[in-house]
Structure formats: structure tokens, C-alpha cells
C-alpha positions in Angstrom: 7.1 31.1 4.3 10.1 31.2 2.2 12.3 28.1 1.9 15.0 29.8 3.9 12.8 29.6 7.1 14.2 27.2 9.8 10.7 25.7 10.1 10.2 25.1 6.4 7.9 23.6 5.1 5.9 24.5 8.3 4.8 28.1 9.2 6.6 27.9 12.6 8.6 25.6 14.9 5.4 25.1 16.9 3.5 23.8 13.9 6.4 21.5 13.1 6.3 20.1 16.7 2.5 19.7 16.5 2.9 17.7 13.3 5.6 15.5 14.8 3.4 14.8 17.9 0.6 13.7 15.6 2.9 11.2 13.8 4.3 9.9 17.1 0.8 9.6 18.5 -0.2 7.6 15.4 -2.9 10.0 14.3 -1.4 9.9 10.8 -0.9 6.5 9.2 0.4 5.3 6.0 -1.8 2.4 4.6 0.0 -0.8 4.1 -0.8 -3.4 1.5 -0.9 -6.9 2.9 0.3 -9.8 0.8 -2.0 -12.6 2.1 -2.0 -14.5 -1.2 0.8 -17.0 -1.7 2.6 -16.7 -5.0 1.6 -19.4 -7.5 3.7 -22.6 -7.6 5.7 -22.5 -10.8 5.8 -26.3 -10.9 2.0 -26.7 -10.7 0.2 -27.4 -13.9 -3.1 -25.6 -14.7 -6.2 -27.7 -14.5 -7.4 -28.6 -18.0 -10.9 -27.6 -19.0 -13.6 -30.3 -18.7 -13.9 -32.3 -21.9 -17.2 -31.9 -23.7 -18.6 -34.7 -25.9 -18.7 -34.1 -29.6 -22.0 -32.9 -31.0 -23.5 -35.3 -33.6 -26.0 -34.1 -36.1 
């Protein structure tokens, strides 16, 4: 259909209403990203690595 159609970008008004009904019926969904992780505490210091004893030869 040309962009001048009243139903654009759908082929007809009926197709536009069918698509709207699917969105309203939650058949289409946009995935959401959950932020379950808390942001790091800027005042916290990183844990230093465990000290290893010097090797004597």
C-alpha cells in the first residue's frame, strides 16, 4: 500500500484493528530487562588478594 493510505502501514483498517487487538490482548510483548543486581557501593574497598609466602630456594 502506498504511504498515502489511511491504514498505512497496514493493508486495511481491519488489519490495523486486528493488530491493535493483539497488543491489547497482550499477545505481543516487549521484553524487559530486570535490574536485580544492586549497584556497587563506591565506598567499599575491594578485597585484597590472599598473601602468598615467598618462595625460598
